[in-house]
C-alpha positions in Angstrom: -233.0 60.2 107.8 -233.1 56.6 106.6 -235.7 54.3 108.2 -234.8 51.0 109.9 -237.0 47.9 110.0 -237.5 48.5 113.7 -238.5 52.1 113.2 -241.0 51.2 110.5 -242.5 48.3 112.6 -242.8 50.4 115.8 -243.9 53.7 114.3 -247.5 52.8 113.5 -250.2 50.2 114.0 -250.5 47.5 111.4 -254.0 46.6 110.3 -255.3 43.2 109.4 -258.7 44.6 108.4 -259.9 47.7 106.6 -261.9 49.1 109.6 -258.9 49.3 112.0 -260.7 46.9 114.4 -258.0 44.3 114.2 -254.5 45.6 114.5 -251.1 44.6 115.7 -248.5 46.9 117.3 -244.9 46.2 117.8 -243.3 47.4 121.0 -239.5 47.9 121.1 -239.3 46.1 124.4 -241.3 43.1 123.2 -244.1 43.3 125.8 -247.6 41.8 125.3 -250.8 40.9 127.2 -253.1 37.9 127.6 -250.5 35.3 126.7 -248.7 32.4 128.4 -245.0 32.6 129.0 -244.2 30.4 126.1 -245.5 33.1 123.7 -242.5 35.2 124.7 -239.8 32.6 123.8 -237.6 33.7 121.0 -239.0 32.7 117.6 -237.7 32.8 114.0 -239.8 34.4 111.3 -239.5 34.8 107.5 -240.4 38.4 107.0 -241.2 40.2 103.7 -241.7 44.0 103.6 -243.2 45.2 100.3 -243.9 48.7 99.0 -246.7 49.1 96.5 -250.5 49.2 96.6 -252.2 46.6 98.8 -255.5 45.9 100.5 -255.8 44.4 104.0 -255.6 40.6 104.2 -259.2 40.4 105.4 -260.4 42.2 102.3 -258.5 40.1 99.7 -260.5 37.5 97.9 -259.8 33.9 99.0 -257.7 31.8 96.7 -259.8 30.7 93.7 -262.7 33.1 94.4 -263.6 36.2 92.5 -264.8 39.1 94.7 -267.8 41.2 93.6 -267.0 44.8 92.8 -269.4 46.1 95.4 -267.5 44.4 98.2 -264.2 45.8 97.1 -265.2 49.4 96.7 -264.3 51.9 99.4 -261.7 49.6 100.9 -258.5 51.3 102.2 -255.4 51.1 100.1 -252.0 50.8 101.8 -248.5 51.5 100.7 -246.7 48.9 102.8 -247.4 45.2 103.4 -245.6 43.1 106.0 -245.9 39.3 105.6 -244.6 37.0 108.3 -244.3 33.3 108.3 -245.4 32.0 110.7 -248.0 34.4 112.0 -246.6 36.8 114.7 -249.6 35.8 116.9 -249.0 32.9 119.1 -250.6 29.5 118.4 -253.8 28.7 120.3 -252.0 26.8 123.1 -250.1 29.9 124.1 -253.2 32.0 124.9 -254.5 32.2 128.4 -258.2 32.3 127.3 -258.3 31.0 123.7 -262.0 30.3 123.8 -262.7 34.0 123.5 -261.4 36.2 120.7 -258.5 34.0 119.7 -260.8 31.0 118.7 -263.3 33.2 116.9 -260.7 35.3 115.1 -258.0 32.6 114.7 -255.2 35.1 115.2 -252.5 32.5 114.5 -253.6 32.5 110.8 -253.0 36.3 110.4 -249.8 36.6 108.4 -250.2 39.9 106.4 -250.4 43.4 107.8 -250.7 46.8 106.0 -249.7 50.3 106.9 -249.4 53.8 105.5 -253.0 54.2 104.2 -253.0 55.9 100.8 -256.7 56.3 99.8 -259.3 53.8 98.7 -259.8 51.2 96.0 
Protein backbone atom coordinates (compact mmCIF):
# COMPACT_ATOMS: atom_id res chain seq x y z
CA UNK A 1 0.00 0.00 0.00
CA UNK A 2 1.54 3.36 -0.98
CA UNK A 3 2.18 5.87 1.78
CA UNK A 4 0.83 9.40 1.73
CA UNK A 5 2.58 12.39 3.24
CA UNK A 6 -0.10 12.53 5.96
CA UNK A 7 0.34 8.86 6.83
CA UNK A 8 4.12 9.27 7.05
CA UNK A 9 3.86 12.40 9.23
CA UNK A 10 1.26 10.96 11.61
CA UNK A 11 2.60 7.41 11.89
CA UNK A 12 5.56 8.08 14.20
CA UNK A 13 7.19 10.66 16.40
CA UNK A 14 9.82 12.85 14.74
CA UNK A 15 12.98 13.46 16.76
CA UNK A 16 14.96 16.63 16.96
CA UNK A 17 17.64 15.05 19.14
CA UNK A 18 19.24 11.63 19.36
CA UNK A 19 17.93 10.78 22.80
CA UNK A 20 14.23 11.09 21.99
CA UNK A 21 13.84 13.79 24.62
CA UNK A 22 12.71 16.37 22.07
CA UNK A 23 10.11 15.20 19.62
CA UNK A 24 7.29 16.52 17.54
CA UNK A 25 4.15 14.61 16.71
CA UNK A 26 1.65 15.39 14.01
CA UNK A 27 -2.01 14.83 14.81
CA UNK A 28 -4.46 14.41 11.96
CA UNK A 29 -6.88 16.82 13.65
CA UNK A 30 -4.22 19.52 14.16
CA UNK A 31 -4.59 19.74 17.95
CA UNK A 32 -1.89 21.07 20.29
CA UNK A 33 -1.18 22.26 23.85
CA UNK A 34 0.33 25.28 25.65
CA UNK A 35 -0.16 27.71 22.78
CA UNK A 36 -2.09 30.90 22.11
CA UNK A 37 -4.90 30.84 19.56
CA UNK A 38 -2.68 32.51 16.96
CA UNK A 39 -0.54 29.40 16.81
CA UNK A 40 -3.45 27.56 15.20
CA UNK A 41 -4.03 29.96 12.34
CA UNK A 42 -3.32 28.45 8.92
CA UNK A 43 0.30 28.76 7.90
CA UNK A 44 2.27 27.99 4.77
CA UNK A 45 5.45 25.94 4.91
CA UNK A 46 8.08 24.85 2.45
CA UNK A 47 8.50 21.15 3.14
CA UNK A 48 11.21 18.75 2.02
CA UNK A 49 11.04 15.01 2.79
CA UNK A 50 14.29 13.16 2.07
CA UNK A 51 15.21 9.51 2.16
CA UNK A 52 18.81 8.58 2.91
CA UNK A 53 21.07 8.48 5.97
CA UNK A 54 20.76 11.35 8.43
CA UNK A 55 21.57 12.34 11.99
CA UNK A 56 19.29 14.47 14.13
CA UNK A 57 19.67 18.24 13.76
CA UNK A 58 20.90 18.55 17.34
CA UNK A 59 23.80 16.17 16.56
CA UNK A 60 24.94 17.81 13.35
CA UNK A 61 28.01 20.05 13.57
CA UNK A 62 27.25 23.75 13.33
CA UNK A 63 28.11 25.42 10.07
CA UNK A 64 31.85 25.92 9.75
CA UNK A 65 32.69 23.67 12.71
CA UNK A 66 34.24 20.22 12.63
CA UNK A 67 32.87 17.81 15.18
CA UNK A 68 35.19 15.49 17.12
CA UNK A 69 34.77 11.81 16.28
CA UNK A 70 34.04 11.00 19.93
CA UNK A 71 30.96 13.21 19.92
CA UNK A 72 29.54 11.66 16.76
CA UNK A 73 29.93 8.02 17.75
CA UNK A 74 26.88 6.10 18.85
CA UNK A 75 24.45 8.66 17.49
CA UNK A 76 21.30 7.25 15.93
CA UNK A 77 21.08 7.14 12.17
CA UNK A 78 17.73 7.78 10.50
CA UNK A 79 16.30 6.94 7.07
CA UNK A 80 13.98 9.94 6.74
CA UNK A 81 14.54 13.66 7.25
CA UNK A 82 11.77 16.24 7.19
CA UNK A 83 12.81 19.88 6.76
CA UNK A 84 10.28 22.67 7.23
CA UNK A 85 10.63 26.39 6.54
CA UNK A 86 9.71 28.07 8.76
CA UNK A 87 9.86 25.84 11.84
CA UNK A 88 6.56 24.08 12.61
CA UNK A 89 6.88 25.36 16.17
CA UNK A 90 5.19 28.70 16.74
CA UNK A 91 7.27 31.82 17.26
CA UNK A 92 7.92 32.95 20.83
CA UNK A 93 4.96 35.33 20.97
CA UNK A 94 2.47 32.48 20.36
CA UNK A 95 3.46 30.49 23.49
CA UNK A 96 1.48 30.94 26.72
CA UNK A 97 4.60 30.62 28.92
CA UNK A 98 7.63 31.24 26.69
CA UNK A 99 9.94 31.86 29.65
CA UNK A 100 9.99 28.14 30.38
CA UNK A 101 11.06 25.48 27.86
CA UNK A 102 10.39 27.57 24.73
CA UNK A 103 12.98 30.20 25.67
CA UNK A 104 15.60 27.70 26.78
CA UNK A 105 15.10 25.34 23.84
CA UNK A 106 14.23 27.98 21.20
CA UNK A 107 11.74 25.64 19.54
CA UNK A 108 11.04 28.12 16.74
CA UNK A 109 14.55 27.42 15.39
CA UNK A 110 13.94 23.66 15.01
CA UNK A 111 13.48 22.97 11.31
CA UNK A 112 14.68 19.40 10.76
CA UNK A 113 13.22 16.20 12.15
CA UNK A 114 14.23 12.59 11.57
CA UNK A 115 12.35 9.32 11.70
CA UNK A 116 12.78 5.60 10.97
CA UNK A 117 15.88 4.90 13.03
CA UNK A 118 18.30 2.62 11.16
CA UNK A 119 21.19 1.95 13.51
CA UNK A 120 24.02 4.18 14.68
CA UNK A 121 26.89 6.20 13.17
